[in-house]
C-alpha positions as CSV (number, residue, x, y, z in Angstrom):
1,R,124.8,101.2,121.4
2,V,121.6,100.7,123.4
3,I,118.6,100.0,121.2
4,K,116.5,103.0,120.1
5,H,113.0,101.7,120.3
6,Q,111.6,104.2,117.7
7,L,114.0,102.8,115.1
8,A,113.1,99.3,116.0
9,L,109.3,100.0,115.7
10,V,109.7,101.7,112.3
11,A,111.9,98.8,111.0
12,L,109.4,96.2,112.1
13,R,106.5,98.1,110.7
14,N,108.2,98.6,107.4
15,R,108.7,94.9,107.1
16,A,105.1,94.2,107.9
17,I,104.0,96.6,105.2
18,T,105.7,94.4,102.6
19,L,103.3,91.6,103.4
20,S,101.9,89.7,100.4
21,V,99.2,87.1,101.2
22,C,98.3,86.3,97.6
23,T,98.4,87.9,94.1
24,T,97.5,87.3,90.5
25,G,100.7,89.0,89.4
26,S,100.5,91.1,86.4
27,V,98.0,89.3,84.1
28,T,95.1,89.9,81.8
29,L,91.9,90.6,83.7
30,A,88.4,92.1,83.1
31,A,86.1,93.8,85.6
32,T,82.4,93.0,85.7
33,T,79.6,94.6,87.7
34,T,80.0,91.9,90.3
35,G,83.8,91.3,90.4
36,Y,86.6,90.2,88.1
37,T,87.2,87.5,85.4
38,R,90.1,86.0,83.6
39,A,90.5,83.7,80.6
40,S,93.4,81.7,81.9
41,G,95.1,80.9,85.2
42,S,93.1,80.4,88.4
43,F,92.1,82.7,91.3
44,L,91.8,79.5,93.4
45,A,95.4,78.4,92.6
46,D,96.6,82.0,93.4
47,G,95.3,81.6,96.9
48,F,92.2,83.8,97.0
49,V,89.5,82.9,99.5
50,V,86.1,84.3,100.6
51,G,86.4,87.1,103.1
52,Q,89.7,88.6,101.9
53,E,90.0,92.3,101.1
54,I,91.5,92.7,97.7
55,T,93.4,95.7,96.1
56,P,93.1,95.8,92.3
57,T,95.6,97.8,90.2
58,G,95.7,98.7,86.5
59,F,91.9,99.3,86.2
60,A,90.2,102.6,85.7
61,A,88.7,102.2,89.1
62,N,90.9,100.4,91.7
63,T,88.5,100.4,94.7
64,V,89.2,97.8,97.4
65,A,86.6,95.1,97.9
66,V,85.8,92.0,99.9
67,I,85.6,88.7,98.2
68,T,82.2,86.9,98.5
69,A,82.9,83.9,96.1
70,V,85.9,82.4,94.3
71,A,86.0,80.2,91.2
72,A,89.0,79.5,89.0
73,L,88.1,82.2,86.4
74,T,85.8,84.4,88.5
75,L,86.2,86.5,91.6
76,T,83.0,87.9,93.1
77,V,83.1,90.9,95.4
78,A,80.6,92.5,97.8
79,T,80.5,96.0,96.2
80,A,79.5,96.8,92.6
81,R,82.2,97.5,90.0
82,A,82.2,99.4,86.8
83,A,82.6,96.9,83.9
84,E,85.9,97.1,82.1
85,T,87.0,95.0,79.1
86,S,89.9,92.6,79.4
87,A,93.3,94.1,79.4
88,A,96.9,93.1,80.3
89,A,99.1,94.3,83.1
90,R,96.4,94.2,85.8
91,T,96.8,92.8,89.3
92,I,94.6,91.8,92.1
93,A,96.4,91.3,95.4
94,V,95.9,90.8,99.2
95,G,98.4,92.4,101.5
96,L,98.5,94.1,104.9
97,P,95.1,95.9,105.3
98,A,95.3,99.5,104.0
99,L,93.6,100.8,107.1
100,R,96.2,100.8,109.9
101,A,96.1,101.9,113.5
102,W,99.7,102.7,114.0
103,E,100.8,103.1,117.6
104,N,99.8,106.4,119.2
105,L,98.2,107.8,116.0
106,D,94.5,108.7,115.7
107,F,92.4,106.0,113.9
108,T,88.8,105.2,113.5
109,P,87.8,101.8,111.9
110,T,85.5,101.8,108.9
111,A,82.6,99.4,108.9
112,G,83.0,96.6,106.3
113,R,86.7,97.1,106.0
114,W,89.7,95.1,107.2
115,W,92.2,96.9,109.5
116,V,95.3,96.2,111.5
117,E,96.4,97.5,114.9
118,E,100.0,97.8,116.0
119,D,101.6,97.6,119.4
120,Y,105.3,97.7,120.3
121,L,106.4,96.3,123.7
122,P,110.0,97.5,124.6
123,G,110.5,94.4,126.8
124,P,113.0,93.8,129.6
125,V,116.7,94.6,129.4
126,A,119.6,92.7,130.9
127,Q,123.4,92.9,130.8
128,I,124.5,89.4,129.7
129,T,128.3,89.8,129.7
130,L,130.7,91.1,132.4
131,G,132.3,94.5,132.6
132,P,131.2,98.1,132.4
133,L,130.9,97.9,128.6
134,G,129.4,94.4,128.6
135,Q,126.7,93.3,126.1
136,V,123.1,94.3,126.8
137,E,120.2,92.2,125.7
138,T,116.8,93.8,125.0
139,L,113.7,91.7,124.3
140,P,111.1,93.8,122.5
141,Q,107.9,92.4,121.0
142,Y,106.0,93.5,117.9
143,V,102.3,92.8,118.0
144,L,99.8,93.1,115.2
145,K,96.1,92.5,115.6
146,L,94.4,91.6,112.4
147,Y,90.7,92.7,112.1
148,G,88.9,90.8,109.4
149,L,85.2,90.8,108.8
150,A,83.1,88.7,111.2
151,N,81.1,85.7,110.0
152,T,83.1,85.0,106.8
153,S,84.8,81.7,108.0
154,T,88.4,81.4,109.1
155,A,90.2,81.0,105.8
156,A,90.9,84.7,105.1
157,L,92.3,85.5,108.5
158,F,94.2,82.3,108.8
159,A,95.9,83.0,105.4
160,M,97.0,86.5,106.5
161,A,98.2,85.3,109.9
162,D,100.2,82.5,108.3
163,A,101.7,84.9,105.7
164,L,102.8,87.3,108.5
165,L,104.5,84.5,110.4
166,L,106.4,83.6,107.2
167,L,107.4,87.2,106.9
168,F,109.0,87.1,110.4
169,P,110.8,83.8,110.5
170,P,113.0,82.9,113.5
171,R,116.5,84.2,113.3
172,Q,115.5,86.9,110.7
173,G,117.7,89.9,111.1
174,I,116.3,93.4,110.6
175,V,118.9,96.1,110.4
176,L,118.1,99.4,111.9
177,S,119.2,102.8,110.5
178,D,121.8,103.1,113.3
179,T,123.3,99.6,112.4
180,N,121.8,97.8,115.4
181,V,120.1,94.6,114.4
182,V,116.7,93.3,115.6
183,I,116.7,89.5,115.4
184,V,113.4,87.6,115.4
185,N,113.6,85.3,118.5
186,T,113.7,81.5,118.3
187,N,112.3,80.6,121.8
188,P,109.7,81.7,121.8
189,A,109.4,82.2,118.0
190,P,106.6,84.3,116.5
191,Y,103.2,82.9,117.2
192,R,99.5,83.7,116.6
193,G,96.6,83.7,119.0
194,Q,93.1,82.2,118.5
195,L,90.5,83.8,116.4
196,V,88.0,85.8,118.5
197,Q,85.2,88.2,117.6
198,S,85.4,91.9,118.6
199,T,83.0,93.0,121.3
200,D,80.8,94.8,118.8
201,G,80.6,91.7,116.6
202,A,81.7,93.5,113.5
203,W,85.2,92.0,113.2
204,A,87.0,88.7,113.8
205,V,90.5,89.2,115.3
206,I,93.7,87.3,115.3
207,T,96.8,88.6,117.2
208,I,100.3,88.0,115.8
209,T,103.2,88.3,118.3
210,V,106.8,88.7,117.1
211,P,109.3,88.3,120.0
212,C,112.7,89.8,119.2
213,I,116.2,90.1,120.6
214,V,118.6,93.0,120.3
215,R,122.1,92.8,121.6
216,S,124.3,95.9,121.9
217,A,127.1,97.3,123.9
218,N,126.5,99.0,127.2
219,S,126.5,102.8,126.6
220,I,128.3,103.8,129.8
């Protein structure tokens, strides 16, 4: 079967959505007016860095926020919180930005928030074995542009870019709903571009490119 690009796009997107950059896991945490605290463990050891956009869960208010300072037991954020006493089963995590410009859907960025932009390149097609029902090779690419906040150093964007590359390792097979398989390419393998600032100076941007291979039978 020849590749159905809509199915490939959705499958690659769904994998990207599972991204986990860092997390506390389910632990005991408190909220303060300036961020979050813990009595044990370490936000530093968990991988949190300045500039990341965090998503809290298990609190009365779970508003996303951008980190401005990190210590082992204290996480400081840019926007005020409502203080909440320490309680178990709470999580603070960094994943794929919640604001997402999916391909061909209307989207307007929000000042002060991370966002991600998606592009799907169908790529060239070639028949690679002989005969009317020979095997067809398609080379799509999945591209994600990460928009972090400008002027917050490189650590937050680099951490997310690295986590995305780990999520799409070479040879990773992603099964589509029609049983075709998208395989992450090995040459070139997934790669990231340099960090650049957006033209308006509000965001710093890194592009992640995931080259893929799909091999299927000719449909004639």
